[in-house]
Residue frames as a rotation matrix with the C-alpha (Angstrom) as fourth column:
MET 1
-0.849 -0.339 0.404 54.96
-0.077 -0.678 -0.731 -46.29
0.522 -0.652 0.549 -47.45
LYS 2
-0.438 0.689 -0.578 52.60
0.888 0.430 -0.161 -46.63
0.138 -0.583 -0.800 -44.52
LYS 3
0.386 0.723 0.573 49.87
0.581 -0.673 0.457 -44.06
0.717 0.157 -0.680 -43.81
ARG 4
0.806 -0.110 -0.582 51.48
0.510 -0.370 0.776 -43.01
-0.301 -0.923 -0.242 -40.54
GLN 5
-0.258 -0.965 -0.037 54.77
0.722 -0.218 0.657 -42.24
-0.642 0.143 0.753 -42.32
ILE 6
-0.313 0.225 0.923 52.87
0.810 -0.445 0.383 -40.38
0.496 0.867 -0.042 -45.05
ARG 7
0.744 0.667 0.042 51.10
0.521 -0.618 0.589 -38.23
0.419 -0.417 -0.807 -42.45
ARG 8
0.504 -0.644 -0.575 54.36
0.526 -0.299 0.796 -37.44
-0.685 -0.704 0.188 -40.67
GLU 9
-0.534 -0.762 0.367 56.14
0.749 -0.224 0.624 -36.49
-0.393 0.608 0.690 -43.90
CYS 10
0.006 0.647 0.762 53.12
0.780 -0.481 0.402 -34.54
0.626 0.592 -0.507 -45.07
THR 11
0.837 0.271 -0.475 53.21
0.536 -0.581 0.613 -32.52
-0.110 -0.768 -0.631 -41.85
ASP 12
-0.046 -0.943 -0.330 56.88
0.540 -0.301 0.786 -31.68
-0.841 -0.142 0.523 -42.46
LEU 13
-0.550 -0.103 0.829 56.09
0.827 -0.207 0.523 -30.75
0.117 0.973 0.199 -46.10
ILE 14
0.455 0.809 0.373 53.26
0.706 -0.583 0.402 -28.45
0.542 0.080 -0.836 -45.07
GLU 15
0.710 -0.241 -0.662 55.43
0.480 -0.522 0.705 -26.81
-0.516 -0.818 -0.255 -42.35
SER 16
-0.379 -0.917 0.122 57.99
0.691 -0.193 0.696 -26.02
-0.615 0.348 0.707 -45.05
LEU 17
-0.237 0.416 0.878 55.43
0.826 -0.389 0.408 -23.94
0.511 0.822 -0.252 -46.90
ASN 18
-0.977 -0.040 -0.211 54.57
0.139 -0.864 -0.484 -20.33
-0.163 -0.502 0.850 -46.19
LEU 19
-0.312 0.939 0.142 50.77
0.809 0.184 0.558 -20.74
0.498 0.289 -0.817 -45.83
THR 20
-0.992 0.000 0.126 48.88
-0.049 -0.920 -0.389 -17.55
0.116 -0.393 0.912 -45.09
VAL 21
-0.124 0.987 -0.103 45.43
0.992 0.120 -0.045 -16.70
-0.032 -0.107 -0.994 -43.81
PRO 22
0.556 0.831 0.035 43.69
-0.503 0.370 -0.781 -15.45
-0.662 0.416 0.623 -45.76
PHE 23
0.035 -0.510 0.859 44.76
0.361 0.808 0.465 -18.25
-0.932 0.294 0.212 -48.06
SER 24
0.323 0.025 -0.946 46.08
-0.777 -0.563 -0.280 -17.41
-0.540 0.826 -0.163 -51.52
LEU 25
0.737 0.033 0.675 46.04
0.252 0.913 -0.320 -20.18
-0.627 0.406 0.665 -54.05
GLU 26
0.879 -0.442 0.179 48.16
0.011 -0.356 -0.934 -18.07
0.476 0.823 -0.308 -56.37
ALA 27
0.360 -0.788 0.500 50.81
-0.920 -0.388 0.051 -17.55
0.154 -0.478 -0.865 -53.64
LEU 28
0.337 -0.198 0.920 50.93
-0.351 0.881 0.318 -21.31
-0.874 -0.430 0.228 -52.96
CYS 29
0.908 0.020 0.417 51.23
0.365 0.449 -0.816 -21.95
-0.203 0.894 0.400 -56.68
GLN 30
0.707 -0.678 0.200 54.13
-0.460 -0.656 -0.598 -19.46
0.537 0.331 -0.776 -56.87
GLN 31
0.274 -0.610 0.743 55.90
-0.874 0.165 0.457 -21.16
-0.402 -0.775 -0.488 -53.96
ILE 32
0.484 -0.034 0.874 55.60
0.080 0.997 -0.006 -24.58
-0.871 0.073 0.485 -55.55
SER 33
0.965 -0.140 0.222 56.67
0.206 -0.116 -0.972 -23.23
0.162 0.983 -0.083 -58.96
GLU 34
0.489 -0.826 0.280 59.78
-0.790 -0.555 -0.261 -21.67
0.371 -0.094 -0.924 -57.41
ARG 35
0.241 -0.388 0.890 60.55
-0.660 0.607 0.443 -24.81
-0.711 -0.694 -0.110 -55.43
ARG 36
0.539 0.066 0.840 60.28
0.379 0.871 -0.312 -27.00
-0.752 0.487 0.445 -58.53
GLY 37
-0.494 -0.707 -0.506 61.89
-0.133 -0.513 0.848 -24.50
-0.859 0.486 0.160 -60.91
ARG 38
-0.815 0.314 0.487 59.00
0.575 0.327 0.750 -24.96
0.076 0.891 -0.447 -63.32
GLN 39
-0.785 0.615 0.077 56.04
-0.593 -0.781 0.195 -22.86
0.180 0.108 0.978 -64.38
ILE 40
-0.739 0.666 0.100 52.59
0.567 0.695 -0.443 -24.06
-0.364 -0.271 -0.891 -63.15
ARG 41
-0.808 0.586 -0.060 49.48
-0.502 -0.632 0.590 -23.13
0.308 0.507 0.805 -65.13
MET 42
-0.755 0.636 0.159 45.94
0.305 0.555 -0.774 -23.75
-0.581 -0.536 -0.613 -63.84
ALA 43
-0.756 0.580 -0.302 42.67
-0.623 -0.499 0.603 -23.85
0.199 0.644 0.739 -65.79
PRO 44
-0.197 0.768 0.610 39.16
-0.491 0.461 -0.739 -25.12
-0.848 -0.445 0.286 -65.27
LEU 45
-0.820 -0.030 -0.571 38.04
-0.523 0.444 0.728 -27.92
0.231 0.896 -0.380 -67.57
ALA 46
0.192 0.941 0.279 34.60
-0.962 0.237 -0.136 -29.60
-0.194 -0.242 0.951 -67.85
PHE 47
-0.860 -0.507 0.054 35.40
-0.500 0.859 0.106 -33.27
-0.101 0.064 -0.993 -67.21
PRO 48
-0.301 0.773 -0.559 32.89
-0.217 0.515 0.829 -36.04
0.929 0.371 0.013 -68.01
ALA 49
0.463 0.570 0.679 30.58
-0.776 -0.109 0.621 -36.84
0.427 -0.815 0.392 -65.05
SER 50
0.996 -0.056 -0.076 32.26
0.082 0.910 0.406 -40.25
0.047 -0.410 0.911 -64.59
GLY 51
0.359 -0.926 0.119 35.76
0.385 0.031 -0.923 -38.79
0.850 0.377 0.367 -64.92
PRO 52
-0.277 -0.566 -0.776 38.21
0.953 -0.060 -0.297 -37.30
0.122 -0.822 0.556 -62.47
ALA 53
0.817 0.497 -0.293 37.86
0.546 -0.829 0.118 -33.87
-0.184 -0.256 -0.949 -60.89
GLY 54
0.643 -0.643 -0.416 41.46
-0.543 -0.766 0.345 -32.94
-0.540 0.004 -0.842 -61.74
LEU 55
0.831 -0.442 0.337 44.33
0.556 0.663 -0.501 -33.75
-0.002 0.604 0.797 -64.04
LEU 56
0.482 -0.782 -0.396 48.02
-0.320 -0.577 0.751 -32.94
-0.816 -0.235 -0.528 -63.93
VAL 57
0.848 -0.280 0.450 49.97
0.529 0.398 -0.749 -32.81
0.030 0.873 0.486 -67.22
SER 58
0.380 -0.809 -0.449 53.69
0.000 -0.486 0.874 -32.04
-0.925 -0.332 -0.185 -67.24
THR 59
0.965 -0.189 0.181 55.37
0.180 -0.025 -0.983 -30.76
0.191 0.982 0.010 -70.36
ALA 60
0.229 -0.973 0.023 59.03
0.696 0.148 -0.702 -29.94
0.680 0.177 0.711 -70.95
ALA 61
-0.742 -0.588 0.322 58.88
0.267 -0.700 -0.662 -26.71
0.615 -0.405 0.677 -68.91
THR 62
-0.537 0.662 0.523 55.39
-0.768 -0.641 0.023 -26.42
0.350 -0.389 0.852 -67.45
ASP 63
-0.898 0.429 -0.098 53.07
0.428 0.797 -0.426 -28.31
-0.104 -0.424 -0.899 -65.14
PHE 64
-0.602 0.782 0.159 49.40
-0.478 -0.513 0.713 -27.87
0.639 0.353 0.683 -66.12
VAL 65
-0.900 0.436 -0.015 46.75
0.241 0.467 -0.851 -28.35
-0.364 -0.769 -0.526 -63.43
PHE 66
-0.602 0.799 -0.003 43.26
-0.306 -0.227 0.924 -28.82
0.738 0.557 0.381 -64.87
TYR 67
-0.931 0.365 -0.002 40.35
0.118 0.297 -0.948 -28.90
-0.345 -0.883 -0.319 -62.38
GLU 68
-0.390 0.880 0.272 36.64
0.921 0.380 0.091 -29.45
-0.024 0.286 -0.958 -62.68
ALA 69
-0.894 0.094 0.439 34.86
0.050 -0.951 0.305 -26.36
0.446 0.295 0.845 -64.04
ASN 70
-0.124 0.988 0.091 31.38
-0.344 -0.129 0.930 -27.38
0.931 0.084 0.356 -62.94
THR 71
0.140 0.137 -0.981 31.70
0.826 0.529 0.192 -27.58
0.545 -0.837 -0.039 -59.18
THR 72
0.949 0.268 -0.166 31.99
0.313 -0.743 0.592 -25.25
0.036 -0.614 -0.789 -56.19
THR 73
0.490 -0.815 0.309 35.03
-0.456 -0.542 -0.706 -23.05
0.743 0.205 -0.638 -55.69
THR 74
0.344 -0.357 0.868 35.77
-0.875 0.213 0.434 -24.89
-0.340 -0.909 -0.240 -52.43
HIS 75
0.748 -0.034 0.663 35.90
0.146 0.983 -0.114 -28.20
-0.648 0.182 0.740 -54.32
GLN 76
0.869 -0.441 0.222 37.94
0.168 -0.160 -0.973 -26.63
0.465 0.883 -0.065 -57.09
THR 77
0.377 -0.744 0.552 40.46
-0.846 -0.519 -0.122 -25.35
0.377 -0.420 -0.825 -54.56
HIS 78
0.425 -0.225 0.877 40.67
-0.521 0.731 0.440 -28.79
-0.740 -0.644 0.193 -52.92
VAL 79
0.884 -0.108 0.454 41.28
0.397 0.688 -0.608 -30.44
-0.247 0.718 0.651 -56.33
ILE 80
0.693 -0.676 0.252 44.04
-0.201 -0.517 -0.832 -27.92
0.693 0.526 -0.494 -57.22
VAL 81
0.238 -0.645 0.726 45.79
-0.971 -0.159 0.177 -28.33
0.001 -0.747 -0.665 -53.86
HIS 82
0.692 0.030 0.722 45.50
-0.134 0.987 0.087 -32.13
-0.710 -0.156 0.687 -54.29
GLU 83
0.881 -0.364 0.301 47.31
0.401 0.239 -0.884 -31.84
0.250 0.900 0.356 -57.60
PHE 84
0.474 -0.720 0.506 49.85
-0.665 -0.670 -0.329 -29.52
0.576 -0.181 -0.797 -55.98
GLY 85
0.492 -0.262 0.830 50.40
-0.678 0.484 0.554 -32.31
-0.547 -0.835 0.060 -53.45
HIS 86
0.856 -0.214 0.471 51.32
0.412 0.833 -0.369 -34.71
-0.313 0.510 0.801 -56.28
LEU 87
0.684 -0.631 0.366 53.85
0.029 -0.478 -0.878 -32.12
0.729 0.611 -0.309 -57.53
LEU 88
0.348 -0.546 0.762 55.39
-0.890 -0.449 0.085 -31.57
0.295 -0.708 -0.642 -54.08
TRP 89
0.559 -0.119 0.821 55.55
-0.392 0.834 0.388 -35.34
-0.731 -0.538 0.419 -53.36
GLY 90
-0.427 -0.771 -0.472 57.28
-0.797 0.075 0.599 -35.84
-0.426 0.633 -0.647 -56.76
HIS 91
0.039 0.523 0.851 54.65
-0.023 0.852 -0.523 -38.23
-0.999 0.001 0.045 -58.07
LEU 92
0.956 0.284 -0.069 55.26
-0.067 -0.018 -0.998 -37.21
-0.285 0.959 0.002 -61.65
SER 93
0.269 -0.886 0.377 58.29
0.917 0.355 0.179 -37.99
-0.293 0.297 0.909 -63.80
GLY 94
0.289 -0.245 -0.925 60.44
0.017 -0.965 0.260 -35.01
-0.957 -0.091 -0.275 -64.51
PRO 95
0.769 -0.030 -0.638 61.68
-0.614 -0.309 -0.726 -33.74
-0.176 0.950 -0.256 -67.90
GLY 96
-0.138 -0.853 -0.503 63.83
-0.923 0.295 -0.247 -36.24
0.359 0.430 -0.828 -69.72
ALA 97
-0.484 -0.011 0.875 62.39
-0.567 0.765 -0.305 -39.18
-0.666 -0.644 -0.377 -67.87
ASP 98
-0.936 0.083 0.343 60.65
0.271 0.790 0.550 -42.15
-0.225 0.607 -0.762 -69.46
ASP 99
-0.015 0.987 -0.160 57.23
0.525 -0.128 -0.842 -40.43
-0.851 -0.096 -0.516 -69.32
PRO 100
-0.368 -0.163 0.915 56.49
0.926 -0.147 0.347 -39.37
0.078 0.976 0.205 -72.93
SER 101
0.683 0.689 0.243 54.57
0.661 -0.724 0.195 -36.34
0.310 0.027 -0.950 -71.68
SER 102
0.439 -0.560 -0.703 57.71
0.545 -0.456 0.703 -34.89
-0.714 -0.692 0.105 -70.12
ALA 103
-0.628 -0.757 0.182 58.98
0.589 -0.309 0.747 -33.76
-0.509 0.576 0.639 -73.51
LEU 104
0.104 0.782 0.615 55.78
0.986 -0.161 0.038 -32.09
0.129 0.602 -0.788 -74.61
VAL 105
-0.985 -0.171 0.012 55.29
0.169 -0.980 -0.107 -28.42
0.030 -0.104 0.994 -75.26
PRO 106
-0.540 0.835 -0.102 51.84
-0.207 -0.250 -0.946 -26.79
-0.816 -0.489 0.308 -74.60
ASP 107
-0.120 0.529 -0.840 50.73
-0.977 -0.215 0.004 -27.04
-0.178 0.821 0.543 -78.24
GLU 108
-0.608 -0.191 -0.771 51.31
-0.450 0.883 0.136 -30.78
0.654 0.429 -0.622 -78.06
ILE 109
-0.828 0.477 0.295 48.71
-0.095 0.399 -0.912 -31.28
-0.552 -0.784 -0.285 -75.31
THR 110
-0.755 0.513 -0.409 46.19
-0.487 -0.019 0.873 -32.87
0.440 0.858 0.264 -77.56
PRO 111
0.220 0.908 0.357 42.73
-0.971 0.171 0.165 -34.33
0.089 -0.384 0.919 -76.92
ALA 112
0.579 -0.036 -0.814 44.18
-0.185 0.967 -0.174 -37.78
0.794 0.251 0.554 -77.67
LEU 113
-0.566 -0.815 -0.124 46.88
0.026 0.133 -0.991 -37.31
0.824 -0.564 -0.054 -75.01
ILE 114
-0.527 0.420 0.739 44.25
-0.844 -0.364 -0.395 -36.20
0.103 -0.831 0.546 -72.45
GLN 115
0.575 0.779 -0.249 42.06
-0.754 0.623 0.207 -39.20
0.317 0.069 0.946 -73.30
HIS 116
0.204 -0.604 -0.770 45.08
0.083 0.795 -0.601 -41.44
0.975 0.058 0.212 -72.91
MET 117
-0.787 -0.534 0.309 46.01
-0.215 -0.233 -0.948 -39.90
0.578 -0.813 0.069 -69.55
LEU 118
-0.165 0.819 0.550 42.40
-0.986 -0.157 -0.062 -40.19
0.036 -0.552 0.833 -68.32
GLY 119
0.637 0.475 -0.606 42.39
-0.562 0.825 0.057 -43.85
0.527 0.304 0.793 -69.34
ARG 120
-0.059 -0.725 -0.686 45.39
0.236 0.657 -0.716 -44.87
0.970 -0.204 0.133 -67.27
THR 121
0.900 0.184 -0.395 45.86
0.411 -0.057 0.910 -45.19
0.144 -0.981 -0.127 -63.54
GLN 122
0.470 -0.752 0.462 48.52
-0.154 -0.586 -0.796 -42.63
0.869 0.303 -0.391 -62.90
TYR 123
-0.363 -0.552 0.750 49.06
-0.812 -0.206 -0.545 -43.11
0.456 -0.808 -0.374 -59.18
GLY 124
-0.460 0.169 -0.872 48.83
0.363 0.932 -0.011 -45.98
0.811 -0.322 -0.490 -56.77
GLN 125
0.540 0.776 -0.327 46.87
0.564 -0.045 0.825 -45.91
0.625 -0.629 -0.461 -53.54
PRO 126
0.138 -0.510 -0.849 49.71
0.925 -0.240 0.294 -44.48
-0.353 -0.826 0.439 -51.36
GLU 127
-0.845 -0.457 0.277 50.30
0.531 -0.774 0.345 -41.61
0.057 0.439 0.897 -53.78
GLU 128
-0.174 0.875 0.451 46.59
0.256 -0.402 0.879 -40.75
0.951 0.269 -0.155 -53.86
TYR 129
0.564 0.341 -0.752 46.42
0.783 0.071 0.618 -40.93
0.264 -0.937 -0.227 -50.06
ALA 130
-0.323 -0.794 -0.515 49.43
0.876 -0.457 0.154 -38.63
-0.357 -0.402 0.843 -49.76
ALA 131
-0.860 0.040 0.509 48.02
0.275 -0.804 0.528 -36.02
0.430 0.594 0.680 -52.18
GLU 132
0.150 0.985 0.081 44.56
0.312 -0.125 0.942 -36.17
0.938 -0.116 -0.326 -50.57
TYR 133
0.405 -0.072 -0.912 45.95
0.914 0.039 0.403 -35.93
0.006 -0.997 0.081 -47.07
PHE 134
-0.698 -0.714 -0.053 48.09
0.704 -0.698 0.130 -32.96
-0.129 0.053 0.990 -48.17
ALA 135
-0.598 0.517 0.613 45.10
0.153 -0.676 0.720 -31.09
0.787 0.525 0.325 -49.65
THR 136
0.432 0.824 -0.366 42.87
0.505 0.115 0.855 -31.82
0.747 -0.555 -0.367 -46.63
GLN 137
0.184 -0.433 -0.882 45.49
0.962 -0.104 0.251 -30.67
-0.201 -0.895 0.398 -44.12
VAL 138
-0.855 -0.444 0.269 46.39
0.504 -0.833 0.226 -27.50
0.124 0.329 0.936 -46.06
LEU 139
-0.354 0.780 0.515 42.75
0.039 -0.538 0.842 -26.49
0.934 0.319 0.160 -46.35
ARG 140
0.507 0.462 -0.728 42.10
0.735 0.209 0.645 -27.36
0.450 -0.862 -0.234 -42.71
LEU 141
-0.285 -0.741 -0.608 44.95
0.928 -0.372 0.019 -25.05
-0.240 -0.559 0.794 -41.70
VAL 142
-0.995 -0.084 0.049 43.61
0.096 -0.930 0.355 -22.14
0.016 0.358 0.933 -43.72
SER 143
-0.280 0.960 -0.005 39.94
0.920 0.270 0.285 -22.79
0.275 0.075 -0.959 -42.93
GLY 144
0.234 0.445 -0.865 37.94
0.617 -0.755 -0.222 -19.64
-0.752 -0.481 -0.451 -42.73
SER 145
-0.713 -0.508 -0.483 39.59
-0.098 -0.610 0.786 -18.32
-0.694 0.608 0.385 -45.90
GLU 146
0.516 0.825 -0.230 37.47
-0.352 -0.041 -0.935 -17.55
-0.781 0.564 0.269 -48.91
PHE 147
-0.313 -0.651 0.691 38.45
0.360 0.592 0.721 -19.70
-0.879 0.475 0.050 -51.87
ASN 148
0.610 0.406 -0.681 38.64
-0.476 -0.499 -0.724 -18.39
-0.634 0.765 -0.111 -55.43
ALA 149
0.126 -0.546 0.828 39.82
0.594 0.710 0.378 -20.77
-0.794 0.444 0.414 -58.09
PRO 150
-0.562 -0.413 -0.716 41.45
-0.246 -0.743 0.622 -19.06
-0.789 0.526 0.316 -61.09
SER 151
0.647 0.755 -0.106 39.58
-0.270 0.096 -0.958 -18.68
-0.713 0.649 0.266 -64.33
VAL 152
0.556 -0.436 0.708 40.92
0.790 0.542 -0.287 -19.78
-0.259 0.719 0.646 -67.73
PRO 153
-0.165 -0.692 -0.702 43.96
0.134 -0.721 0.680 -17.66
-0.977 0.018 0.211 -68.65
PRO 154
0.549 0.485 -0.680 43.31
-0.536 -0.420 -0.732 -15.95
-0.641 0.767 0.029 -71.99
ASP 155
-0.142 -0.695 -0.704 46.33
-0.989 0.125 0.076 -17.67
0.036 0.708 -0.706 -73.62
MET 156
-0.932 -0.141 0.333 44.94
-0.186 0.977 -0.108 -21.11
-0.310 -0.162 -0.937 -72.58
SER 157
-0.115 0.993 -0.007 41.34
-0.624 -0.077 -0.778 -20.65
-0.773 -0.085 0.628 -73.79
ASP 158
0.202 0.159 -0.966 41.86
-0.936 0.322 -0.143 -22.44
0.288 0.934 0.214 -77.13
LEU 159
-0.754 -0.549 -0.362 43.59
-0.390 0.816 -0.425 -25.36
0.529 -0.179 -0.830 -75.37
VAL 160
-0.789 0.497 0.361 40.76
-0.244 0.285 -0.927 -25.68
-0.563 -0.820 -0.103 -72.83
LYS 161
0.187 0.881 -0.435 38.05
-0.843 -0.083 -0.531 -25.52
-0.504 0.467 0.727 -75.56
ARG 162
-0.090 -0.282 -0.955 39.91
-0.798 0.595 -0.101 -28.21
0.597 0.753 -0.278 -77.60
LEU 163
-0.938 -0.334 -0.093 40.20
-0.207 0.756 -0.621 -30.46
0.278 -0.563 -0.778 -74.56
GLU 164
-0.503 0.828 0.246 36.56
-0.416 0.017 -0.909 -30.00
-0.757 -0.560 0.336 -73.53
ARG 165
0.248 0.564 -0.788 35.41
-0.967 0.104 -0.231 -30.89
-0.049 0.819 0.571 -77.07
SER 166
-0.398 -0.468 -0.789 37.44
-0.543 0.813 -0.209 -34.06
0.739 0.346 -0.578 -76.88
LEU 167
-0.986 0.028 0.162 36.02
-0.130 0.467 -0.874 -34.96
-0.101 -0.884 -0.457 -73.44
HIS 168
-0.193 0.979 0.058 32.44
0.038 0.066 -0.997 -34.34
-0.980 -0.190 -0.050 -74.58
PRO 169
-0.913 -0.371 0.167 32.39
0.167 0.033 0.985 -35.30
-0.371 0.928 0.032 -78.27
GLY 170
-0.414 0.831 0.372 28.59
0.859 0.220 0.463 -35.20
0.303 0.511 -0.804 -78.66
ALA 171
-0.112 0.386 -0.916 28.05
0.706 -0.618 -0.347 -31.94
-0.699 -0.685 -0.204 -76.81
GLY 172
-0.361 0.021 -0.932 26.54
-0.279 -0.956 0.086 -29.08
-0.890 0.291 0.351 -78.77
LYS 173
-0.979 0.033 -0.203 25.35
-0.183 0.307 0.934 -31.28
0.093 0.951 -0.294 -81.62
ARG 174
-0.195 0.976 0.098 21.68
-0.915 -0.145 -0.377 -31.40
-0.354 -0.164 0.921 -82.37
ARG 175
-0.995 -0.012 0.097 20.13
0.017 0.956 0.292 -34.80
-0.096 0.292 -0.952 -82.71
TRP 176
-0.382 0.897 -0.222 16.71
-0.924 -0.366 0.109 -35.01
0.016 0.247 0.969 -84.37
């Protein structure tokens, strides 16, 4: 798909959303969740410095959006909306597809799976351009809004801690 076509389709996609000013990330998340018929969970995660700023993991019933914990709330919001763009564009395989992560349940999101997902190129250049263009245009439309990325939901704190330990295996260990 050419960039001009992506921009045109992205404009149509954004116009189909009920974006409000002030912007509500939670309201956008709810719209996308209802549109897809799937729960979306968001949580901050401390990625390695050389790693991505966001990660999307789909399980049997839930899409998990992990975003960089150690950055500004404006950047966190951009990362989350970028991942929402991937969801809306349908860049991930749905349940029952060939993607092995599509059959997972939350307890099966393991450090090894995250390392595997970080080690592969999930999207091609057009998909990344589409998600990035989506995030940029959404945030441009709601500029002037104050951004507040969600914190770790209490029921996801163990999962986030486990994933962070796997991403930073030497962290917290004393070396003499």
